[in-house]
C-alpha positions in Angstrom: -0.1 0.0 0.0 1.0 3.3 -1.0 1.5 5.6 2.3 0.8 9.6 1.9 4.5 10.3 1.7 5.4 7.8 -1.2 2.4 9.7 -3.2 3.9 13.1 -2.8 7.5 11.5 -3.8 6.1 10.5 -7.0 4.6 14.0 -7.8 6.9 16.0 -10.0 8.7 19.0 -8.9 7.0 22.6 -9.7 9.1 25.1 -11.6 6.7 27.7 -12.6 3.9 29.3 -10.2 1.4 28.4 -12.2 1.8 24.6 -11.5 1.3 25.4 -7.8 -2.6 25.7 -8.3 -3.3 23.0 -11.0 -6.8 23.3 -11.9 -9.4 22.6 -14.7 -8.1 24.7 -17.5 -4.3 25.3 -18.6 -2.2 27.7 -17.6 0.6 29.8 -19.7 3.7 28.8 -17.1 2.6 25.4 -17.3 4.3 25.3 -20.8 7.8 26.3 -19.5 8.4 27.5 -22.8 7.5 24.2 -24.9 5.2 24.4 -28.0 2.8 21.7 -27.1 0.6 20.0 -30.2 -2.7 18.9 -28.6 -6.1 17.3 -30.0 -9.4 19.3 -29.7 -11.8 16.5 -28.3 -14.6 18.9 -27.1 -16.0 22.6 -28.0 -18.5 24.0 -25.5 -19.8 27.2 -24.2 -19.4 27.6 -20.3 -20.6 30.4 -17.9 -17.1 31.0 -16.2 -16.7 33.0 -13.0 -14.0 36.3 -13.9 -12.5 39.1 -12.2 -15.5 41.0 -13.4 -18.3 38.5 -12.6 -19.8 35.6 -14.7 -19.1 35.7 -18.4 -20.1 33.0 -21.1 -17.0 31.9 -22.9 -16.1 29.1 -25.4 -14.3 25.7 -24.2 -11.9 23.7 -25.9 -11.1 20.2 -24.4 -8.1 18.6 -25.3 -7.2 14.8 -25.4 -4.6 13.6 -22.9 -2.9 10.8 -21.9 -5.4 10.5 -18.6 -8.8 10.7 -19.9 -10.1 11.3 -16.5 -7.6 14.6 -16.5 -9.2 16.4 -19.4 -7.5 19.7 -20.1 -9.2 22.9 -21.0 -8.3 26.3 -22.3 -11.0 28.7 -22.3 -10.9 30.8 -25.4 -10.1 34.7 -25.6 -11.0 36.3 -28.8 -7.8 36.5 -30.5 -7.1 32.6 -30.1 -11.0 32.1 -31.4 -10.2 34.2 -34.6 -7.1 32.1 -35.1 -8.8 29.1 -34.8 -12.0 30.3 -37.0 -9.2 31.1 -39.8 -7.6 28.0 -39.5 -10.4 25.6 -39.3 -13.8 27.6 -40.2 -16.5 28.9 -38.8 -18.6 25.5 -38.0 -17.0 24.9 -34.3 -17.9 21.3 -33.9 -15.6 20.8 -37.0 -12.8 21.9 -34.7 -12.9 18.5 -33.1 -10.2 16.3 -34.1 -8.0 19.3 -35.3 -4.9 19.5 -33.9 -3.7 23.1 -32.4 0.1 23.8 -31.1 0.0 26.4 -28.3 3.0 28.4 -26.9 3.2 31.0 -24.0 3.7 34.7 -24.6 4.3 37.8 -22.6 1.9 40.8 -22.7 3.9 43.7 -23.9 1.2 46.5 -23.3 -2.4 47.0 -22.2 -4.2 46.0 -19.0 -2.4 42.6 -18.9 1.1 43.7 -19.7 4.3 41.7 -18.2 2.0 38.9 -17.6 1.9 35.6 -19.8 -0.9 34.1 -22.1 -1.4 31.1 -23.8 -1.6 31.6 -27.7 -1.9 29.9 -30.8 1.1 29.0 -32.7 -0.2 27.3 -35.9 -1.3 23.6 -36.4 -0.3 20.3 -38.1 -3.5 20.3 -40.0 -3.2 23.3 -42.5 -1.6 23.3 -45.7 0.8 26.1 -45.1 1.8 29.3 -42.8 -1.3 31.8 -43.1 -1.7 35.3 -41.9 -4.6 36.2 -39.3 -5.9 39.6 -38.7 -7.3 40.2 -35.2 -9.9 43.6 -35.1 -10.4 44.6 -31.7 -12.7 47.6 -30.8 -10.7 50.9 -30.6 -7.3 49.3 -31.6 -5.3 49.1 -34.8 -6.2 45.5 -36.5 -3.1 42.8 -35.7 -1.6 40.3 -37.9 -0.5 37.0 -36.6 1.1 34.1 -38.3 -0.7 30.4 -37.8 2.5 28.4 -38.3 2.3 25.1 -40.7 3.5 22.8 -38.0 5.4 19.7 -39.9 6.0 17.7 -36.6 3.6 17.5 -33.9 6.5 17.1 -31.2 9.3 19.2 -33.5 8.7 22.7 -31.6 7.8 21.3 -28.0 11.7 22.4 -26.8 12.5 25.5 -28.8 16.2 26.7 -28.8 16.8 29.8 -26.6 16.5 32.9 -28.8 16.8 36.6 -28.0 13.6 38.5 -29.4 14.7 41.5 -31.6 14.9 45.0 -30.2 11.8 46.9 -31.0 13.6 49.7 -32.3 15.1 47.1 -34.7 12.1 45.6 -35.8 10.4 48.8 -36.9 13.4 49.7 -38.9 13.3 46.6 -40.7 9.6 46.8 -41.5 9.7 50.5 -42.6 12.8 49.6 -45.0 10.4 47.2 -47.1 9.7 48.9 -50.6 7.4 46.3 -51.8 4.3 44.3 -50.6 6.4 41.1 -51.0 9.4 42.3 -49.1 7.2 43.7 -46.1 5.6 40.0 -45.9 9.3 38.3 -45.7 10.3 40.9 -43.4 7.0 40.0 -41.0 7.4 36.3 -41.2 10.9 36.6 -40.3 10.4 39.3 -37.6 7.4 37.3 -35.9 9.1 34.3 -36.2 11.9 35.6 -33.9 9.7 36.6 -31.3 7.8 33.6 -31.6 11.1 31.3 -31.0 11.4 33.9 -28.0 8.3 32.9 -26.6 7.3 36.8 -26.7 4.7 38.7 -28.3 5.2 41.2 -31.0 5.4 44.3 -29.4 2.5 46.6 -30.4 4.7 49.1 -31.8 5.8 46.9 -34.2 2.5 45.7 -35.3 1.2 49.2 -35.7 4.6 50.0 -38.2 4.0 46.8 -40.1 0.3 48.0 -40.7 1.2 51.3 -41.5 3.8 50.4 -43.8 1.3 48.0 -45.6 -1.3 50.7 -45.9 1.7 53.1 -47.4 2.5 50.5 -49.9 -0.8 49.9 -50.9 -1.3 53.6 -51.8 2.2 53.5 -53.7 3.8 55.4 -51.2 
């Protein structure tokens, strides 16, 4: 018979603060720099308690090795739009699809400095694709959904340094054609993703402004 002390020894040693409070929903700190690929087994809506009271939100449930302990992700608008653009508006068709997740540090706004889970891409899309996220009273933001070639290939990314904000802005402003801007975006966004950091809002704005200027022939 296993006693309490032996059960305690069998538990993994926590690394991130989020691991001290495991629960129903996946937390950014639990990823520990990994990019796990998980399969969606359920798409539901639930009434969840938040900082501003109860709110109806979409909830994804992922397949896990232990079927009695499914892990879930409460959807925000950003992740919801990324999933829609990859897999379509019929949300029950998402069941069975695989998504690759990663944690980013929010660079601005109410949650500046905190980590959040974002969609990196999927093995189930044909190629990399850009997704435009539109929020009220904010400039549109373009995110790249990556074609993940191997489900486990990106789970332990090599250490990387994110580019400095000024350098990234200078690079997108140097683009003289829309094609050059697209190439610059993919490179810069990839560097931020490799460093598990969100693209700074200033860089997003500079890229979107440059694209608008090029479309107008400037």
